[in-house]
C-alpha positions as CSV (number, residue, x, y, z in Angstrom):
1,T,0.0,0.0,0.0
2,L,3.0,2.3,0.1
3,P,3.7,4.5,-2.9
4,A,6.6,3.8,-5.1
5,V,9.8,5.8,-4.2
6,E,12.1,6.8,-7.1
7,V,15.8,6.2,-6.0
8,L,17.5,6.5,-9.3
9,N,19.9,9.4,-9.4
10,T,20.2,9.7,-5.6
11,P,23.2,9.1,-3.3
12,F,24.2,5.5,-2.7
13,N,21.8,4.3,-5.5
14,P,22.3,3.7,-9.2
15,I,22.5,6.8,-11.5
16,D,21.3,7.0,-15.1
17,L,24.7,8.1,-16.7
18,R,27.8,6.1,-16.3
19,A,30.2,5.7,-19.2
20,R,33.7,4.3,-19.9
21,G,35.6,5.0,-23.1
22,Y,38.6,2.8,-23.9
23,L,41.4,3.1,-26.4
24,D,44.0,0.4,-26.9
25,F,47.1,0.3,-29.2
26,D,49.5,-2.5,-29.8
27,R,52.8,-2.3,-31.7
28,G,54.9,-5.5,-31.7
29,P,55.4,-6.7,-28.2
30,F,54.3,-3.3,-26.6
31,G,50.9,-1.8,-25.9
32,V,49.2,1.2,-24.3
33,S,45.7,1.5,-23.0
34,L,43.8,4.7,-22.0
35,S,40.3,4.6,-20.4
36,V,38.2,7.5,-19.4
37,N,35.5,6.9,-16.7
38,H,32.5,9.3,-16.3
39,T,29.8,9.4,-13.7
40,G,27.1,12.0,-14.4
41,A,25.8,14.6,-11.9
42,Y,22.8,13.9,-9.8
43,D,20.8,15.4,-6.9
44,D,20.9,14.8,-3.2
45,P,17.4,15.4,-1.8
46,R,18.0,13.9,1.7
47,T,18.2,17.1,3.7
48,G,14.9,18.6,2.5
49,T,16.9,21.0,0.2
50,T,18.1,19.4,-3.0
51,V,21.9,19.6,-3.3
52,S,23.6,18.9,-6.6
53,V,26.3,16.3,-6.7
54,A,28.9,17.1,-9.3
55,S,29.9,14.7,-12.1
56,W,33.1,12.9,-11.8
57,T,35.5,12.0,-14.7
58,T,38.8,10.1,-14.2
59,A,41.4,8.6,-16.6
60,D,43.4,5.4,-16.3
61,L,46.6,4.6,-18.3
62,S,48.6,1.4,-18.7
63,L,51.7,0.3,-20.6
64,R,52.4,-3.3,-21.3
65,A,55.1,-5.5,-22.8
66,R,55.0,-9.2,-23.8
67,L,58.1,-11.0,-22.7
68,S,60.0,-13.2,-25.2
69,A,63.4,-13.4,-23.7
70,G,64.3,-14.7,-20.3
71,P,63.5,-17.9,-18.4
72,E,61.2,-20.5,-20.0
73,W,58.6,-20.1,-17.3
74,L,58.2,-16.5,-18.4
75,G,57.3,-17.4,-22.0
76,D,54.1,-15.8,-23.2
77,A,54.0,-13.5,-20.1
78,T,53.0,-9.9,-20.2
79,V,54.1,-7.2,-17.8
80,T,51.8,-4.2,-17.3
81,V,52.5,-1.0,-15.4
82,G,49.6,1.4,-15.0
83,I,48.0,4.3,-13.2
84,L,44.4,4.5,-12.1
85,N,42.9,8.0,-11.6
86,V,46.0,9.6,-13.3
87,A,45.0,13.2,-12.2
88,D,44.3,12.1,-8.7
89,K,40.8,13.6,-8.9
90,D,38.8,13.5,-5.6
91,P,35.3,12.2,-5.7
92,P,32.4,14.7,-5.5
93,H,31.3,15.6,-1.9
94,V,28.3,13.8,-0.6
95,A,27.6,14.3,3.2
96,N,26.5,11.2,5.2
97,Q,26.2,10.1,8.8
98,F,29.5,8.3,8.9
99,N,31.7,11.3,7.9
100,V,32.9,9.5,4.8
101,N,31.6,12.4,2.7
102,F,31.5,10.6,-0.7
103,D,29.1,8.3,-2.4
104,G,30.8,4.8,-2.4
105,A,28.3,3.4,-4.8
106,N,29.2,5.9,-7.5
107,A,32.7,7.1,-6.8
108,N,36.0,5.8,-5.4
109,A,38.1,7.6,-2.8
110,L,41.3,5.7,-3.5
111,G,42.9,8.5,-5.5
112,R,45.8,7.9,-7.8
113,F,46.9,4.3,-7.7
114,W,50.0,2.8,-9.4
115,F,50.1,-0.9,-10.2
116,V,52.3,-3.6,-11.7
117,Q,50.8,-6.8,-13.1
118,L,52.3,-10.0,-14.5
119,T,50.1,-12.3,-16.5
120,K,51.1,-15.6,-17.9
121,G,49.4,-17.6,-20.6
122,W,49.3,-21.4,-20.4
């Protein structure tokens, strides 16, 4: 008997615009990948006064190399070095009762993150 409540485009719920663009280039044993991640703006009506939550766009970059020389166990292996959130962009501010101040369902507070990955084909 309760009326339906629309939660789309509210904090800690799904939003209607999320996109990821991806470019990948290989040249011989080397490759580079760039991805751009976008989360659209939405409104926070929880306090009685609607507050706008800004959109959030980040970029990720990775470089990789296929290994052909070295020990036999490294044959057909790829080493990747990358950066997530290259510009170290903070997520948009969303107040909550736990003093976290970001929307963990629609953003990530990790900041810039470097990684190294080794993958092996069998």
